[in-house]
GUPA-817740 format. One record per residue: residue number from 1; residue in one letter; chain; x, y, z of N, C-alpha, C in turn. Coordinates in Angstrom, 1 decimal, decimal comma, always signed. Layout:
<pts>
PT num residu chaine n_east n_north   n_up ca_east ca_north  ca_up c_east c_north   c_up
PT NUM      A      A      X       Y      Z       X        Y      Z      X       Y      Z
...
</pts>
This chain:
<pts>
PT num residu chaine n_east n_north   n_up ca_east ca_north  ca_up c_east c_north   c_up
PT   1      M      A +134,2   +75,2  +39,3  +133,1    +76,2  +39,5 +133,4   +77,5  +38,8
PT   2      K      A +132,5   +77,9  +37,9  +132,7    +79,1  +37,1 +132,4   +80,4  +38,0
PT   3      L      A +133,3   +81,3  +38,0  +133,1    +82,6  +38,6 +132,8   +83,6  +37,5
PT   4      I      A +133,8   +83,9  +36,7  +133,7    +84,9  +35,6 +133,6   +84,3  +34,2
PT   5      S      A +134,2   +83,1  +34,1  +134,2    +82,5  +32,7 +132,8   +82,5  +32,1
PT   6      G      A +132,8   +82,9  +30,8  +131,6    +83,0  +30,0 +130,8   +84,3  +30,1
PT   7      L      A +131,2   +85,2  +31,0  +130,5    +86,4  +31,2 +131,0   +87,6  +30,3
PT   8      L      A +132,2   +87,4  +29,7  +132,8    +88,4  +28,9 +133,1   +88,0  +27,5
PT   9      D      A +133,5   +88,9  +26,7  +133,9    +88,6  +25,3 +135,0   +87,6  +25,3
PT  10      E      A +134,9   +86,7  +24,3  +135,9    +85,6  +24,3 +137,3   +86,0  +24,1
PT  11      R      A +137,5   +87,2  +23,6  +138,9    +87,7  +23,5 +139,6   +88,1  +24,8
PT  12      I      A +138,8   +88,2  +25,8  +139,3    +88,5  +27,1 +139,7   +87,3  +27,8
PT  13      A      A +141,0   +87,2  +28,3  +141,5    +86,0  +28,9 +141,0   +86,0  +30,4
PT  14      I      A +140,5   +84,8  +30,8  +140,0    +84,7  +32,2 +140,8   +83,5  +32,9
PT  15      M      A +141,2   +83,8  +34,1  +141,7    +82,7  +34,9 +141,1   +82,8  +36,3
PT  16      E      A +140,7   +81,7  +36,9  +140,0    +81,7  +38,1 +140,2   +80,4  +38,9
PT  17      G      A +139,9   +80,4  +40,2  +140,0    +79,2  +40,9 +140,1   +79,5  +42,4
PT  18      K      A +140,5   +78,5  +43,2  +140,7    +78,7  +44,6 +142,0   +79,4  +44,9
PT  19      I      A +142,0   +80,2  +45,9  +143,2    +80,9  +46,3 +144,4   +80,0  +46,4
PT  20      G      A +144,2   +78,8  +47,0  +145,3    +77,9  +47,2 +145,8   +77,3  +46,0
PT  21      D      A +145,1   +77,4  +44,9  +145,6    +76,9  +43,6 +146,6   +77,7  +42,9
PT  22      F      A +146,9   +78,9  +43,5  +147,8    +79,8  +42,8 +149,0   +80,3  +43,7
PT  23      P      A +149,7   +79,3  +44,3  +150,9    +79,7  +45,0 +152,0   +80,2  +44,0
PT  24      A      A +152,7   +81,2  +44,2  +153,7    +81,7  +43,3 +154,6   +82,7  +44,0
PT  25      D      A +155,8   +82,8  +43,4  +156,7    +83,8  +43,9 +156,3   +85,2  +43,4
PT  26      L      A +156,6   +86,2  +44,2  +156,3    +87,6  +43,8 +157,5   +88,2  +43,3
PT  27      F      A +157,3   +89,2  +42,4  +158,4    +90,1  +41,9 +158,9   +91,0  +43,1
PT  28      P      A +160,1   +91,5  +43,1  +160,6    +92,2  +44,2 +159,8   +93,4  +44,6
PT  29      D      A +159,2   +94,2  +43,6  +158,4    +95,3  +44,0 +157,1   +95,0  +44,5
PT  30      E      A +156,5   +93,8  +44,1  +155,3    +93,3  +44,7 +155,6   +92,8  +46,1
PT  31      E      A +156,7   +92,2  +46,3  +157,1    +91,7  +47,6 +157,2   +92,8  +48,6
PT  32      A      A +157,8   +93,9  +48,1  +158,0    +95,1  +49,0 +156,7   +95,7  +49,4
PT  33      F      A +155,7   +95,7  +48,5  +154,4    +96,2  +48,8 +153,7   +95,4  +49,9
PT  34      I      A +153,8   +94,1  +49,9  +153,0    +93,2  +50,7 +153,8   +92,7  +51,9
PT  35      S      A +155,0   +93,2  +52,1  +155,9    +92,6  +53,1 +155,4   +92,7  +54,5
PT  36      T      A +154,6   +93,7  +54,9  +154,1    +93,9  +56,2 +152,7   +93,4  +56,4
PT  37      A      A +152,1   +92,8  +55,4  +150,7    +92,4  +55,4 +150,5   +91,1  +56,3
PT  38      V      A +149,3   +91,0  +56,8  +149,0    +89,7  +57,5 +149,0   +88,6  +56,5
PT  39      E      A +149,1   +87,3  +57,0  +149,2    +86,2  +56,1 +148,0   +86,0  +55,2
PT  40      R      A +146,8   +86,3  +55,7  +145,6    +86,2  +54,8 +145,7   +87,1  +53,6
PT  41      R      A +146,0   +88,4  +53,9  +146,1    +89,4  +52,8 +147,2   +89,0  +51,9
PT  42      R      A +148,3   +88,4  +52,4  +149,4    +88,0  +51,5 +149,0   +86,9  +50,5
PT  43      R      A +148,3   +85,9  +51,1  +147,8    +84,9  +50,2 +146,9   +85,4  +49,1
PT  44      E      A +146,0   +86,3  +49,5  +145,0    +86,9  +48,5 +145,8   +87,7  +47,4
PT  45      F      A +146,7   +88,5  +47,9  +147,5    +89,3  +46,9 +148,3   +88,4  +46,0
PT  46      T      A +149,0   +87,5  +46,5  +149,9    +86,6  +45,7 +149,0   +85,8  +44,7
PT  47      A      A +147,9   +85,2  +45,2  +147,0    +84,5  +44,3 +146,5   +85,3  +43,2
PT  48      G      A +146,1   +86,6  +43,5  +145,6    +87,5  +42,5 +146,6   +87,8  +41,4
PT  49      R      A +147,9   +88,1  +41,8  +148,9    +88,3  +40,8 +149,2   +87,1  +40,0
PT  50      A      A +149,3   +85,9  +40,6  +149,6    +84,7  +39,9 +148,5   +84,4  +38,9
PT  51      C      A +147,2   +84,6  +39,3  +146,1    +84,4  +38,5 +146,1   +85,3  +37,3
PT  52      A      A +146,4   +86,6  +37,5  +146,5    +87,5  +36,4 +147,6   +87,2  +35,4
PT  53      R      A +148,8   +86,7  +35,9  +149,8    +86,3  +35,0 +149,5   +85,1  +34,2
PT  54      H      A +148,7   +84,1  +34,8  +148,2    +83,0  +34,0 +147,3   +83,5  +32,9
PT  55      A      A +146,4   +84,5  +33,2  +145,6    +85,0  +32,1 +146,4   +85,7  +31,1
PT  56      M      A +147,4   +86,5  +31,4  +148,3    +87,1  +30,5 +148,9   +86,1  +29,5
PT  57      L      A +149,3   +85,0  +30,1  +150,0    +83,9  +29,2 +149,0   +83,4  +28,2
PT  58      Q      A +147,7   +83,4  +28,5  +146,7    +83,0  +27,5 +146,7   +83,9  +26,3
PT  59      L      A +147,1   +85,2  +26,5  +147,2    +86,2  +25,4 +148,6   +86,2  +24,8
PT  60      G      A +149,5   +85,4  +25,3  +150,9    +85,3  +24,8 +151,8   +86,4  +25,4
PT  61      I      A +151,4   +86,9  +26,5  +152,2    +87,9  +27,2 +153,0   +87,3  +28,4
PT  62      A      A +154,3   +87,4  +28,3  +155,1    +86,8  +29,4 +154,8   +87,4  +30,7
PT  63      A      A +155,1   +86,7  +31,8  +154,9    +87,1  +33,1 +155,7   +88,3  +33,5
PT  64      V      A +155,1   +89,4  +34,0  +155,7    +90,6  +34,4 +155,2   +91,0  +35,8
PT  65      S      A +155,9   +91,8  +36,5  +155,4    +92,3  +37,8 +154,1   +93,2  +37,5
PT  66      L      A +153,2   +93,1  +38,5  +152,0    +93,9  +38,5 +151,9   +94,7  +39,8
PT  67      P      A +152,8   +95,6  +40,1  +152,8    +96,3  +41,3 +151,6   +97,2  +41,5
PT  68      P      A +151,1   +97,4  +42,7  +150,0    +98,4  +42,9 +150,6   +99,8  +42,7
PT  69      Q      A +149,8  +100,6  +42,1  +150,1   +102,0  +41,9 +149,6  +102,8  +43,2
PT  70      E      A +149,8  +104,1  +43,2  +149,4   +104,9  +44,4 +147,9  +104,7  +44,7
PT  71      D      A +147,1  +104,4  +43,6  +145,6   +104,2  +43,8 +145,3  +102,8  +44,2
PT  72      R      A +146,4  +101,9  +44,3  +146,3   +100,5  +44,6 +145,8   +99,7  +43,5
PT  73      V      A +145,6  +100,2  +42,3  +145,2    +99,5  +41,1 +146,5   +98,9  +40,5
PT  74      P      A +146,4   +97,6  +40,1  +147,6    +97,0  +39,5 +148,1   +97,8  +38,3
PT  75      K      A +149,4   +97,9  +38,1  +150,0    +98,5  +37,0 +150,2   +97,5  +35,9
PT  76      W      A +149,2   +97,5  +34,9  +149,2    +96,6  +33,8 +150,2   +97,0  +32,7
PT  77      P      A +150,8   +96,1  +32,0  +151,6    +96,5  +30,8 +150,8   +97,4  +29,9
PT  78      G      A +151,4   +98,3  +29,2  +150,7    +99,3  +28,5 +149,8   +98,8  +27,4
PT  79      E      A +150,0   +97,6  +26,9  +149,1    +97,1  +25,9 +147,9   +96,3  +26,4
PT  80      L      A +147,8   +96,3  +27,8  +146,8    +95,5  +28,4 +145,9   +96,3  +29,3
PT  81      V      A +144,7   +95,8  +29,5  +143,8    +96,3  +30,6 +143,4   +95,0  +31,3
PT  82      G      A +143,1   +95,2  +32,6  +142,7    +94,0  +33,4 +142,0   +94,3  +34,7
PT  83      S      A +141,6   +93,3  +35,4  +140,9    +93,4  +36,6 +141,1   +92,1  +37,4
PT  84      I      A +141,3   +92,3  +38,8  +141,5    +91,1  +39,7 +140,5   +91,2  +40,8
PT  85      T      A +139,9   +90,1  +41,2  +139,0    +90,1  +42,3 +139,2   +88,8  +43,1
PT  86      H      A +138,7   +88,9  +44,3  +138,8    +87,7  +45,2 +137,8   +87,8  +46,3
PT  87      D      A +137,4   +86,7  +46,9  +136,8    +86,7  +48,2 +137,7   +85,9  +49,1
PT  88      E      A +137,2   +85,4  +50,2  +138,0    +84,7  +51,2 +138,6   +83,4  +50,6
PT  89      T      A +138,0   +82,8  +49,6  +138,4    +81,5  +49,2 +138,8   +81,4  +47,7
PT  90      H      A +138,3   +82,3  +46,9  +138,4    +82,2  +45,4 +139,0   +83,5  +44,9
PT  91      V      A +139,6   +83,3  +43,7  +140,2    +84,5  +43,0 +140,0   +84,4  +41,5
PT  92      A      A +139,9   +85,5  +40,9  +139,7    +85,5  +39,4 +140,4   +86,8  +38,8
PT  93      A      A +140,9   +86,6  +37,6  +141,5    +87,7  +36,9 +141,0   +87,7  +35,4
PT  94      A      A +140,8   +88,9  +34,9  +140,4    +89,1  +33,5 +141,4   +90,1  +32,8
PT  95      V      A +141,9   +89,7  +31,7  +142,9    +90,6  +31,0 +142,6   +90,7  +29,5
PT  96      A      A +142,7   +91,9  +28,9  +142,4    +92,1  +27,5 +143,4   +93,0  +26,9
PT  97      R      A +143,5   +92,8  +25,5  +144,4    +93,7  +24,8 +143,7   +95,0  +24,4
PT  98      R      A +144,4   +96,1  +24,5  +143,9    +97,3  +24,0 +143,8   +97,3  +22,4
PT  99      S      A +144,6   +96,5  +21,8  +144,6    +96,4  +20,3 +143,3   +95,7  +19,8
PT 100      D      A +142,6   +95,0  +20,7  +141,3    +94,4  +20,4 +140,2   +95,4  +20,7
PT 101      G      A +140,5   +96,6  +21,0  +139,4    +97,6  +21,2 +138,9   +97,8  +22,6
PT 102      F      A +139,6   +97,1  +23,6  +139,1    +97,2  +25,0 +139,8   +98,4  +25,7
PT 103      R      A +139,0   +99,2  +26,4  +139,5   +100,3  +27,1 +139,6  +100,0  +28,6
PT 104      S      A +138,7   +99,1  +29,1  +138,8    +98,7  +30,5 +138,0   +97,5  +30,7
PT 105      V      A +138,3   +96,8  +31,8  +137,6    +95,6  +32,2 +137,3   +95,7  +33,7
PT 106      G      A +136,2   +95,2  +34,2  +135,9    +95,2  +35,6 +135,2   +93,9  +36,0
PT 107      I      A +135,7   +93,2  +37,1  +135,1    +92,0  +37,6 +135,0   +92,1  +39,1
PT 108      D      A +134,0   +91,4  +39,6  +133,9    +91,3  +41,1 +133,2   +90,0  +41,4
PT 109      V      A +133,6   +89,4  +42,6  +133,0    +88,2  +43,1 +132,7   +88,5  +44,6
PT 110      E      A +131,4   +88,1  +44,9  +130,9    +88,3  +46,3 +130,3   +87,0  +46,8
PT 111      P      A +130,3   +86,7  +48,1  +129,7    +85,5  +48,6 +128,2   +85,6  +48,4
PT 112      Y      A +127,5   +84,5  +48,3  +126,1    +84,4  +48,2 +125,5   +84,6  +49,6
PT 113      K      A +125,5   +85,8  +50,1  +125,0    +86,1  +51,4 +124,2   +87,4  +51,3
PT 114      P      A +123,1   +87,6  +52,0  +122,4    +88,8  +52,0 +123,3   +90,0  +52,4
PT 115      L      A +123,1   +91,1  +51,7  +123,8    +92,3  +52,2 +123,2   +92,8  +53,5
PT 116      P      A +124,0   +93,0  +54,6  +123,4    +93,5  +55,8 +122,5   +94,7  +55,6
PT 117      W      A +121,3   +94,7  +56,2  +120,4    +95,8  +55,9 +120,9   +97,1  +56,3
PT 118      D      A +121,8   +97,2  +57,4  +122,3    +98,5  +57,8 +123,2   +99,1  +56,9
PT 119      L      A +123,6   +98,4  +55,8  +124,5    +99,0  +54,8 +123,7   +99,4  +53,6
PT 120      W      A +122,4   +99,1  +53,5  +121,7    +99,4  +52,3 +121,7  +100,9  +51,9
PT 121      E      A +121,4  +101,7  +52,8  +121,2   +103,1  +52,5 +122,6  +103,8  +52,1
PT 122      S      A +123,7  +103,3  +52,6  +125,0   +103,8  +52,3 +125,4  +103,4  +50,9
PT 123      I      A +124,9  +102,3  +50,4  +125,3   +101,7  +49,1 +124,3  +101,9  +48,0
PT 124      L      A +123,0  +101,8  +48,3  +122,0   +101,8  +47,3 +121,4  +103,2  +47,2
PT 125      R      A +121,1  +103,6  +46,0  +120,4   +104,9  +45,7 +118,9  +104,7  +46,0
PT 126      P      A +118,2  +105,8  +46,2  +116,7   +105,7  +46,4 +116,0  +104,8  +45,4
PT 127      H      A +116,3  +105,0  +44,1  +115,7   +104,3  +43,0 +115,9  +102,8  +43,2
PT 128      E      A +117,2  +102,4  +43,6  +117,5   +101,0  +43,8 +116,8  +100,5  +45,0
PT 129      L      A +116,7  +101,2  +46,1  +116,0   +100,8  +47,3 +114,6  +100,6  +47,0
PT 130      S      A +113,9  +101,4  +46,2  +112,5   +101,3  +45,9 +112,2  +100,0  +45,2
PT 131      K      A +113,1   +99,4  +44,5  +112,9    +98,2  +43,7 +113,2   +96,9  +44,5
PT 132      I      A +113,9   +97,1  +45,6  +114,3    +95,9  +46,3 +113,1   +95,0  +46,7
PT 133      E      A +112,1   +95,5  +47,3  +111,0    +94,7  +47,8 +110,0   +94,4  +46,7
PT 134      K      A +110,0   +95,1  +45,5  +109,1    +94,9  +44,4 +109,5   +93,7  +43,6
PT 135      Q      A +110,7   +93,2  +43,7  +111,2    +92,1  +42,9 +111,0   +90,8  +43,7
PT 136      N      A +110,4   +89,8  +43,2  +110,2    +88,6  +44,0 +111,0   +87,4  +43,5
PT 137      S      A +111,9   +87,5  +42,5  +112,7    +86,4  +42,1 +113,9   +86,2  +42,9
PT 138      L      A +114,3   +87,3  +43,6  +115,5    +87,2  +44,5 +115,1   +87,7  +45,9
PT 139      D      A +115,7   +87,0  +46,9  +115,5    +87,5  +48,3 +116,0   +89,0  +48,3
PT 140      P      A +115,4   +89,9  +49,0  +115,8    +91,3  +49,0 +117,3   +91,5  +49,4
PT 141      G      A +117,7   +90,7  +50,4  +119,1    +90,9  +50,8 +120,1   +90,4  +49,7
PT 142      I      A +119,7   +89,3  +49,0  +120,5    +88,9  +47,9 +120,5   +89,8  +46,7
PT 143      R      A +119,4   +90,4  +46,5  +119,3    +91,4  +45,4 +120,2   +92,6  +45,8
PT 144      A      A +120,2   +93,0  +47,0  +121,0    +94,1  +47,5 +122,5   +93,8  +47,3
PT 145      R      A +122,8   +92,5  +47,6  +124,2    +92,1  +47,4 +124,6   +92,1  +45,9
PT 146      A      A +123,7   +91,7  +45,1  +123,9    +91,7  +43,6 +124,2   +93,1  +43,1
PT 147      I      A +123,4   +94,1  +43,6  +123,6    +95,5  +43,2 +125,0   +95,9  +43,7
PT 148      F      A +125,3   +95,6  +45,0  +126,7    +95,9  +45,5 +127,8   +95,3  +44,6
PT 149      C      A +127,6   +94,1  +44,2  +128,6    +93,4  +43,3 +128,7   +94,1  +42,0
PT 150      A      A +127,6   +94,5  +41,4  +127,5    +95,2  +40,2 +128,2   +96,5  +40,3
PT 151      K      A +128,0   +97,2  +41,4  +128,7    +98,5  +41,6 +130,2   +98,4  +41,7
PT 152      E      A +130,6   +97,4  +42,5  +132,1    +97,1  +42,6 +132,7   +96,9  +41,2
PT 153      C      A +132,0   +96,1  +40,4  +132,4    +95,8  +39,1 +132,5   +97,0  +38,2
PT 154      A      A +131,4   +97,8  +38,2  +131,3    +99,0  +37,4 +132,3  +100,0  +37,8
PT 155      F      A +132,5  +100,1  +39,1  +133,5   +101,1  +39,6 +134,9  +100,8  +38,9
PT 156      K      A +135,3   +99,5  +39,0  +136,6    +99,1  +38,4 +136,6   +99,4  +36,9
PT 157      C      A +135,5   +99,2  +36,2  +135,5    +99,4  +34,8 +135,5  +100,9  +34,5
PT 158      Q      A +134,7  +101,7  +35,2  +134,8   +103,1  +34,9 +136,1  +103,7  +35,3
PT 159      Y      A +136,7  +103,2  +36,3  +138,0   +103,8  +36,8 +139,1  +103,7  +35,7
PT 160      G      A +139,0  +102,6  +34,9  +140,0   +102,4  +33,9 +139,9  +103,5  +32,8
PT 161      V      A +138,7  +104,1  +32,7  +138,5   +105,2  +31,7 +138,6  +106,6  +32,3
PT 162      T      A +137,9  +106,8  +33,5  +137,8   +108,1  +34,1 +138,9  +108,4  +35,1
PT 163      R      A +139,4  +107,4  +35,8  +140,3   +107,6  +36,9 +139,6  +108,4  +38,0
PT 164      A      A +138,3  +108,3  +38,1  +137,5   +109,0  +39,1 +137,3  +108,1  +40,3
PT 165      M      A +137,6  +108,5  +41,5  +137,4   +107,8  +42,7 +135,9  +108,1  +43,2
PT 166      I      A +135,0  +107,4  +42,6  +133,6   +107,7  +42,9 +133,1  +106,9  +44,1
PT 167      E      A +131,9  +107,4  +44,6  +131,3   +106,7  +45,7 +130,1  +105,8  +45,2
PT 168      F      A +129,6  +105,0  +46,1  +128,5   +104,0  +45,7 +127,3  +104,8  +45,2
PT 169      H      A +127,0  +105,9  +45,7  +125,8   +106,7  +45,3 +126,0  +107,4  +43,9
PT 170      D      A +127,3  +107,4  +43,5  +127,6   +108,0  +42,2 +127,3  +107,0  +41,0
PT 171      L      A +126,9  +105,8  +41,3  +126,5   +104,8  +40,3 +125,1  +104,3  +40,6
PT 172      E      A +124,3  +104,2  +39,5  +123,0   +103,6  +39,7 +122,9  +102,4  +38,8
PT 173      I      A +122,5  +101,3  +39,4  +122,5   +100,0  +38,8 +121,0   +99,6  +38,5
PT 174      E      A +120,8   +99,2  +37,3  +119,5    +98,6  +36,9 +119,7   +97,1  +36,6
PT 175      L      A +119,1   +96,3  +37,5  +119,3    +94,8  +37,3 +118,2   +94,3  +36,4
PT 176      D      A +118,5   +93,4  +35,5  +117,5    +92,7  +34,7 +117,7   +91,2  +35,1
PT 177      E      A +116,8   +90,8  +36,0  +116,9    +89,4  +36,5 +116,5   +88,3  +35,5
PT 178      S      A +115,8   +88,7  +34,5  +115,4    +87,8  +33,5 +116,6   +87,2  +32,7
PT 179      N      A +117,6   +88,0  +32,5  +118,8    +87,5  +31,7 +120,1   +87,7  +32,5
PT 180      L      A +120,0   +88,1  +33,8  +121,1    +88,3  +34,7 +122,1   +89,3  +34,0
PT 181      S      A +121,6   +90,5  +33,7  +122,4    +91,5  +33,2 +122,2   +92,8  +34,1
PT 182      F      A +123,0   +93,8  +33,9  +122,8    +95,0  +34,6 +123,3   +96,2  +33,7
PT 183      K      A +122,7   +97,3  +33,9  +123,2    +98,6  +33,3 +123,7   +99,5  +34,4
PT 184      A      A +124,8  +100,1  +34,1  +125,4   +101,0  +35,1 +125,4  +102,4  +34,6
PT 185      R      A +124,8  +103,3  +35,3  +124,8   +104,7  +34,9 +125,6  +105,5  +35,9
PT 186      L      A +126,6  +106,3  +35,4  +127,4   +107,2  +36,2 +126,6  +108,5  +36,4
PT 187      M      A +126,4  +108,8  +37,7  +125,5   +109,9  +38,1 +126,2  +111,2  +38,3
PT 188      I      A +127,5  +111,2  +38,2  +128,2   +112,5  +38,4 +128,9  +112,8  +37,1
PT 189      D      A +129,4  +114,1  +37,0  +130,1   +114,5  +35,8 +131,6  +114,1  +35,9
PT 190      A      A +131,9  +113,1  +35,0  +133,2   +112,6  +34,9 +133,4  +112,3  +33,4
PT 191      E      A +134,7  +112,0  +33,1  +134,9   +111,6  +31,7 +133,9  +110,5  +31,2
PT 192      S      A +133,5  +110,6  +30,0  +132,4   +109,7  +29,5 +132,7  +108,3  +29,8
PT 193      F      A +131,6  +107,6  +30,1  +131,7   +106,2  +30,6 +130,7  +105,3  +29,9
PT 194      P      A +130,8  +105,0  +28,7  +131,5   +105,7  +27,6 +130,5  +106,7  +27,0
PT 195      P      A +130,8  +107,5  +25,9  +130,0   +108,5  +25,4 +128,6  +108,0  +25,0
PT 196      N      A +127,6  +108,7  +25,4  +126,2   +108,4  +25,0 +125,8  +107,0  +25,1
PT 197      E      A +126,2  +106,3  +26,1  +126,0   +104,8  +26,2 +126,0  +104,5  +27,7
PT 198      I      A +125,0  +103,6  +28,1  +125,0   +103,0  +29,5 +125,7  +101,7  +29,4
PT 199      P      A +126,8  +101,5  +30,0  +127,5   +100,1  +29,9 +126,6   +99,0  +30,4
PT 200      V      A +126,7   +97,9  +29,8  +126,0    +96,7  +30,2 +126,9   +95,6  +30,7
PT 201      G      A +126,6   +95,1  +31,9  +127,4    +94,0  +32,4 +126,6   +92,7  +32,6
PT 202      R      A +127,3   +91,7  +33,0  +126,6    +90,4  +33,2 +126,8   +89,9  +34,6
PT 203      L      A +125,8   +89,2  +35,1  +125,9    +88,6  +36,4 +125,8   +87,1  +36,4
PT 204      R      A +126,4   +86,5  +37,4  +126,1    +85,0  +37,6 +125,8   +84,9  +39,1
PT 205      I      A +124,7   +84,2  +39,4  +124,2    +84,0  +40,8 +124,0   +82,6  +41,0
PT 206      N      A +124,7   +82,0  +42,0  +124,4    +80,6  +42,4 +124,4   +80,6  +43,9
PT 207      K      A +124,4   +79,4  +44,5  +124,3    +79,3  +45,9 +125,6   +79,5  +46,7
PT 208      N      A +126,7   +79,8  +45,9  +128,0    +80,0  +46,5 +128,5   +81,4  +46,3
PT 209      F      A +128,2   +82,0  +45,1  +128,8    +83,3  +44,7 +127,8   +84,1  +43,9
PT 210      I      A +128,1   +85,4  +44,0  +127,5    +86,4  +43,0 +128,7   +87,0  +42,3
PT 211      S      A +128,7   +86,9  +41,0  +129,8    +87,4  +40,2 +129,2   +88,5  +39,2
PT 212      A      A +130,1   +89,5  +38,9  +129,7    +90,5  +37,9 +130,9   +90,8  +37,0
PT 213      A      A +130,6   +91,1  +35,7  +131,7    +91,3  +34,8 +131,2   +92,4  +33,8
PT 214      M      A +132,1   +93,2  +33,4  +131,8    +94,3  +32,4 +133,1   +94,7  +31,7
PT 215      S      A +132,9   +95,1  +30,5  +134,1    +95,6  +29,7 +133,6   +96,8  +28,9
PT 216      I      A +134,5   +97,7  +28,7  +134,2    +98,9  +27,8 +135,0   +98,6  +26,5
PT 217      G      A +134,4   +98,5  +25,4  +135,0    +98,3  +24,1 +134,2   +97,2  +23,4
PT 218      S      A +134,0   +96,1  +24,0  +133,2    +95,0  +23,5 +132,6   +94,2  +24,6
PT 219      I      A +131,4   +93,7  +24,4  +130,7    +92,9  +25,4 +130,1   +91,7  +24,7
PT 220      K      A +130,3   +90,6  +25,3  +129,7    +89,4  +24,7 +128,2   +89,4  +25,1
PT 221      P      A +127,3   +89,3  +24,1  +125,9    +89,4  +24,4 +125,4   +88,0  +24,9
PT 222      G      A +124,4   +88,1  +25,8  +123,6    +86,9  +26,2 +124,4   +85,8  +26,9
PT 223      A      A +125,5   +86,1  +27,6  +126,2    +85,0  +28,2 +125,4   +84,3  +29,3
</pts>
């Protein structure tokens, strides 16, 4: 089952699968970070790091530790940018070379479930809320979940450039359901994301997952 594959530039390495498909040993600093976590969190963390290292190998980069930094974002080797995501059962990682022109990558995977309505106002901006009921190709709750997924993806992507810890209302998402794409507009004053351009991401929606992917530097059109 494809989660992220096909949504990004082909130069970006993708690895994905079930969490149980990626058992692996952790590096000592990774082990120290996760040592007191519950078993479920440990499985997710371990699978994410193993998945990322498989993606790095596709680029010819040997396995290295990817310890969380103070902001909990993985510390990627200096020549790489990347992103890891998981839900309760599946995991995915995307890794790209800076030398290929990539400044950041963001991916997110969410279950195909309506976003609970009591979360809508805390996540969606008024413009996004106003469009929920006007679109008839997606159930309103699923559309809300897709916007949430796009915001999670866009947050990761912008963070790689701005290092800004923004809130949900600091991003506005414009979904295009005709080609499953979205535009992300940063609504606050932060380092350019990127200059004079609204980044475009891709979505995949099926009866199991909603996935979003975005890169700054190059984007594969029409995936």
